[in-house]
C-alpha positions in Angstrom: 0.0 0.0 0.0 1.3 3.4 -0.9 1.5 5.7 2.1 1.7 9.0 0.4 -0.6 10.1 -2.4 -2.5 13.2 -3.7 -2.9 14.5 -0.1 0.8 15.2 0.0 0.2 17.9 -2.7 -2.6 19.3 -0.7 -0.3 19.8 2.4 2.4 21.5 0.2 -0.3 23.7 -1.2 -1.5 24.9 2.4 2.1 25.3 3.6 2.3 28.5 1.8 3.4 32.1 2.8 0.0 32.4 4.3 0.6 29.4 6.7 4.1 30.5 7.5 3.1 34.2 8.1 -0.1 33.6 10.0 1.4 30.9 12.4 4.4 33.3 13.0 2.0 36.0 13.9 -0.1 33.7 16.0 2.8 32.6 18.0 4.5 36.1 18.1 1.3 37.9 19.4 -0.3 35.2 21.5 2.5 32.6 22.3 0.9 29.4 22.8 -2.6 30.3 23.5 -4.0 29.3 20.1 -2.6 25.8 19.9 -6.1 24.6 20.4 -7.3 26.4 17.5 -4.4 25.0 15.3 -5.4 21.4 16.4 -8.9 22.2 15.5 -7.8 23.2 12.1 -5.8 20.0 11.4 -8.7 17.9 12.5 -11.0 19.8 10.3 -8.8 19.6 7.4 -8.6 15.8 7.5 -12.3 15.5 8.1 -13.3 17.6 4.9 -10.3 16.3 2.8 -11.2 12.7 3.4 -14.9 13.5 2.3 -13.6 15.4 -1.0 -11.2 12.5 -1.7 -14.0 9.9 -1.2 -16.3 11.7 -3.5 -13.7 11.8 -6.3 -13.0 8.1 -5.8 -16.4 6.9 -5.9 -18.0 9.0 -8.5 -15.2 9.9 -10.7 -16.1 13.6 -10.6 -14.8 16.7 -9.0 -16.5 18.5 -6.1 -17.9 21.3 -8.3 -19.5 18.8 -11.0 -21.0 16.8 -8.0 -22.4 19.9 -6.4 -23.9 21.0 -9.8 -25.8 17.8 -10.4 -27.4 17.9 -6.9 -29.8 20.8 -7.8 -32.0 21.9 -10.7 -34.0 25.0 -11.9 -33.4 28.3 -10.0 -31.7 26.5 -7.1 -29.1 25.1 -9.3 -28.1 28.7 -10.4 -28.1 30.0 -7.0 -25.8 27.3 -5.7 -23.6 27.7 -8.8 -23.4 31.5 -8.1 -22.5 30.9 -4.6 -19.7 28.3 -5.3 -18.3 30.4 -8.2 -18.4 33.8 -6.1 -17.1 31.9 -2.9 -14.1 30.2 -4.8 -13.5 33.4 -7.2 -13.4 35.7 -4.1 -11.5 33.5 -1.9 -8.9 32.4 -4.2 -8.3 36.2 -5.5 -7.6 37.0 -2.1 -5.4 33.8 -1.5 -3.6 34.5 -4.8 -2.8 37.9 -3.5 -1.4 36.4 -0.3 0.7 34.0 -2.4 2.2 36.5 -4.5 2.8 39.0 -1.7 4.5 36.2 0.4 6.8 35.1 -2.5 7.5 38.8 -3.4 8.4 39.6 0.4 11.0 36.8 0.3 12.6 38.2 -2.9 12.5 41.9 -1.8 14.1 41.1 1.5 17.2 39.7 -0.2 17.4 41.4 -3.5 15.7 44.8 -2.8 13.0 46.3 -5.0 9.4 47.0 -4.3 6.9 44.4 -3.5 4.7 45.3 -6.5 7.5 44.8 -8.9 8.1 41.3 -7.7 4.4 40.5 -7.6 4.2 41.2 -11.3 7.3 39.3 -12.3 6.1 36.3 -10.1 2.7 36.4 -11.7 4.3 36.5 -15.2 6.4 33.4 -14.1 3.3 31.6 -13.0 1.2 32.4 -16.2 4.2 31.3 -18.2 4.5 28.0 -16.4 0.7 27.3 -16.7 0.6 28.1 -20.5 3.8 25.9 -21.2 2.2 23.1 -19.3 5.7 22.2 -17.9 5.2 23.4 -14.4 4.8 20.0 -12.9 8.6 19.3 -12.7 9.3 22.7 -11.6 6.5 22.4 -8.9 8.1 19.4 -7.5 11.5 21.2 -7.1 9.6 24.0 -5.3 7.6 21.6 -3.0 10.9 20.1 -2.2 12.2 23.5 -1.2 9.1 24.1 0.9 9.6 20.7 2.6 13.2 21.7 3.3 12.0 24.9 5.0 9.6 22.8 7.0 12.5 20.6 8.3 14.4 23.6 9.3 11.4 25.0 11.4 11.2 21.6 13.0 14.7 21.5 13.9 14.9 25.1 14.9 11.8 24.3 17.3 13.8 21.6 19.2 16.9 23.7 19.4 15.1 26.8 20.7 13.4 24.6 23.5 9.7 25.1 23.4 7.9 25.8 26.5 5.9 22.5 26.8 4.0 23.7 29.9 2.7 26.7 28.1 2.1 24.4 25.1 -0.1 22.0 27.0 -1.9 24.8 28.6 -2.7 26.4 25.2 -3.9 23.1 23.9 -6.3 22.6 26.5 -7.6 26.2 27.3 -10.0 26.6 24.3 -9.7 30.4 25.1 -9.5 33.2 22.8 -7.3 36.1 24.1 -8.6 39.6 23.5 -8.2 40.5 19.9 -7.4 37.0 18.7 -10.6 36.1 16.9 -9.3 37.3 13.4 -6.2 35.3 13.9 -8.2 32.1 14.9 -10.2 32.7 11.6 -6.9 33.1 9.8 -5.3 29.9 11.4 -8.3 27.8 10.2 -8.4 29.6 6.8 -4.8 29.0 6.1 -5.2 25.2 7.0 -8.7 24.3 5.9 -8.3 25.9 2.3 -11.6 25.8 0.5 -10.0 25.4 -2.9 -8.1 22.3 -1.7 -11.3 20.5 -1.3 -11.8 21.1 -5.0 -8.3 20.2 -6.0 -8.2 17.1 -3.9 -11.4 15.8 -5.6 -10.5 16.5 -8.9 -6.9 15.0 -8.7 -8.3 11.5 -7.6 -11.3 11.7 -10.0 -8.9 11.7 -12.8 -8.1 8.0 -12.2 -11.0 6.4 -10.3 -10.3 2.9 -9.2 -12.3 -0.2 -10.6 -15.2 -1.0 -8.4 -13.4 -4.3 -7.0 -10.6 -2.0 -5.5 -12.8 0.8 -4.4 -12.8 0.0 -0.6 -9.1 -0.5 -0.6 -8.7 2.8 -2.6 -10.9 4.8 0.2 -8.8 3.0 2.8 -5.6 4.0 1.3 -6.8 7.6 0.7 -7.8 8.0 4.3 -4.1 6.9 5.4 -2.7 9.2 2.7 -4.7 12.2 4.1 -4.0 11.3 7.7 -0.3 11.2 7.4 0.1 14.1 4.9 -2.2 16.4 6.8 -0.7 15.4 10.1 2.9 16.4 8.9 1.4 19.8 7.7 -0.1 20.3 11.2 3.2 19.4 12.9 5.1 21.9 10.7 2.6 24.7 11.1 3.0 24.1 14.9 6.9 24.2 14.6 6.4 27.7 12.8 4.1 29.0 15.7 6.5 27.6 18.4 9.5 29.1 16.9 7.8 32.6 16.6 6.5 32.3 20.3 10.1 31.5 21.5 11.6 34.3 19.4 9.1 37.1 19.7 6.4 36.3 22.4 8.7 35.1 25.0 11.2 38.1 24.4 8.3 40.7 23.9 9.8 41.5 20.5 7.4 43.0 17.8 7.2 40.8 14.7 7.5 42.8 11.4 8.2 41.9 7.9 11.6 42.9 8.3 12.6 40.7 11.3 10.2 37.7 10.7 13.3 35.5 9.9 14.6 36.3 13.5 12.9 33.0 14.6 15.3 30.8 12.5 18.6 32.3 13.9 19.2 29.6 16.7 19.8 27.2 13.8 21.1 29.3 10.8 22.6 32.3 12.4 23.4 34.9 9.8 21.9 32.9 7.1 18.4 32.7 8.6 17.2 35.9 6.3 18.3 34.3 3.1 16.8 30.9 3.9 13.6 32.4 5.0 13.2 34.3 2.0 14.1 31.3 -0.2 11.5 29.3 1.6 8.9 32.1 1.1 9.5 32.4 -2.5 9.1 28.7 -3.1 6.0 28.3 -0.9 4.5 31.4 -2.6 5.2 30.4 -6.2 4.1 26.8 -5.6 0.7 28.1 -4.2 0.4 30.7 -7.2 0.1 27.9 -9.4 -1.8 25.3 -7.5 -4.6 28.3 -6.5 -5.5 29.3 -9.9 -5.7 25.8 -11.1 -8.1 24.8 -8.3 -10.1 27.9 -9.1 -10.4 26.8 -12.7 -11.4 23.3 -11.9 -14.1 24.6 -9.3 -15.5 27.4 -11.6 -15.5 25.2 -14.8 -16.9 22.2 -13.2 -19.7 24.4 -11.5 -20.7 25.9 -15.0 -20.5 22.6 -16.7 -17.6 23.5 -18.7 -14.8 21.0 -19.7 -12.0 20.9 -17.1 -9.0 20.3 -19.1 -5.8 22.3 -19.1 -6.0 23.0 -22.9 -9.6 24.3 -22.8 -9.8 28.2 -23.5 -12.4 28.8 -20.9 -10.2 26.8 -18.4 -7.4 29.1 -19.1 -9.4 32.2 -19.0 -10.5 31.3 -15.3 -6.8 30.7 -14.0 -5.6 33.8 -15.7 -8.4 35.9 -14.2 -7.6 34.6 -10.8 -3.9 35.6 -11.3 -4.6 39.1 -12.5 -7.1 39.9 -9.8 -4.5 38.5 -7.3 -2.1 41.0 -8.7 -4.3 43.8 -8.3 -5.1 42.9 -4.8 -1.5 42.6 -4.0 -0.7 46.0 -5.6 -3.1 48.0 -3.6 -0.3 49.0 -1.0 -1.5 47.1 1.9 1.3 46.1 4.4 2.6 42.7 3.4 1.9 40.7 6.6 -1.6 42.4 6.8 -2.4 41.3 3.3 -1.4 37.8 3.7 -3.6 37.7 7.1 -6.5 39.2 5.4 -6.1 36.4 2.7 -6.3 33.7 5.3 -9.3 35.4 7.1 -11.2 35.6 3.9 -10.8 31.8 3.4 -11.8 31.1 7.0 -15.0 33.1 6.4 -15.8 31.4 3.1 -15.2 27.9 4.4 -18.7 27.1 5.8 -20.3 27.7 2.5 -18.1 25.3 0.8 -18.2 22.9 3.5 -22.0 22.7 3.7 -22.2 21.9 -0.1 -19.7 19.2 0.4 -21.5 17.7 3.3 -24.7 17.9 1.5 -23.4 16.2 -1.4 -21.8 13.3 0.7 -25.3 12.5 1.9 -26.6 11.5 -1.6 -27.0 7.8 -1.3 -28.0 7.6 -5.1 -24.6 9.2 -6.0 -22.4 7.4 -3.3 -24.4 4.6 -2.4 -22.8 2.8 0.8 -19.8 5.2 0.9 -22.1 8.2 1.8 -21.5 9.9 5.0 -22.1 8.2 8.2 -23.4 9.7 11.5 -19.9 10.4 12.8 -18.7 12.3 9.5 -21.8 14.4 9.6 -21.4 15.1 13.3 -17.8 16.3 12.8 -18.7 18.1 9.7 -21.6 20.0 11.2 -19.4 20.9 14.4 -16.9 22.3 12.0 -19.4 24.3 10.0 -21.2 25.6 13.3 -17.9 26.5 14.9 -16.4 28.5 12.0 -19.8 30.2 11.1 -20.1 31.3 14.7 -16.5 32.8 15.0 -17.1 34.5 11.6 -20.4 35.9 12.7 -19.0 37.2 15.9 -16.2 38.8 14.0 -18.4 40.4 11.4 -20.6 41.7 14.2 -17.7 43.5 15.8 -16.9 45.4 12.7 -20.5 46.7 12.3 -21.8 47.0 15.9 
């Protein structure tokens, strides 16, 4: 049995600039107080990604196509509009965060403005997608992201994490004053809505024969558990490094000193390595995010989901262009990245509800539809994230 499969790509996709920046800000501003939120995010990611992968394996369809076929008449177009709007808005913001993070890495080492680097990176992403040869390059970039992850893990151990504070944060389930947006961002950067579409579409390309379906689902669950578990450990390592370097010393985290947390291991090379990691993570996500949006939008509208299809190309190009526009608005880099993750967190309940609804269709999934436990866990995730989002929005308007 293969231990790793498509879920490893999902992990590499969510360990982008958003994850590194958001986890760093969470650790720097709140220490270990939000470890419980990170654990919730990892569990939620596994629950929802397992559903998406199971859908793709059983039906041979992507999530968007499956959702589209659940409805008819006016309801169908309302659902399509919601999915397209949610993924369009979420991915545009997410793409801005990807480009900003990669540009921040390049700017800190080579100088130049964030906007200039954003435009160059967008051009590179477009060229790679048009050429169709981005797969090999993406593997190299993923390797760099995984290397950066390893450095964070080693640094966390070298810096000597506060295990008592860590355990307290895990069991407290408390939200320190002003941490609501950070909690939403932690969830949004881990449980990325577009990854649900990406995962289902990847496994649907080569659905197993019926006689091997149960084994394929079992393998997929193992793949998701291992891959997402690794992602969670890496995200925690980033949070822990920042808690030790910034929160414990009462040092304010800024774009200019974010690499300080790697100095225990890398010394004067910390800034260069951190910048390289941000660039790799940002460019990798800048390729996967537009692709996932194209799968989602084209699938929802009933268009062909092929790389060579002109409509497919127009969708991913639009996401990149809008991402560039958002990234060029002059918002502070760290704030822009945090906003992107929070946007994903607010949009997550919409996509999760459609996923859970689809996973309860016995005609579509037969014996592989959701059971009581899957529905219960999915419902808790939707209710928690919705309540948190509504609370944060009420603060803005009241």
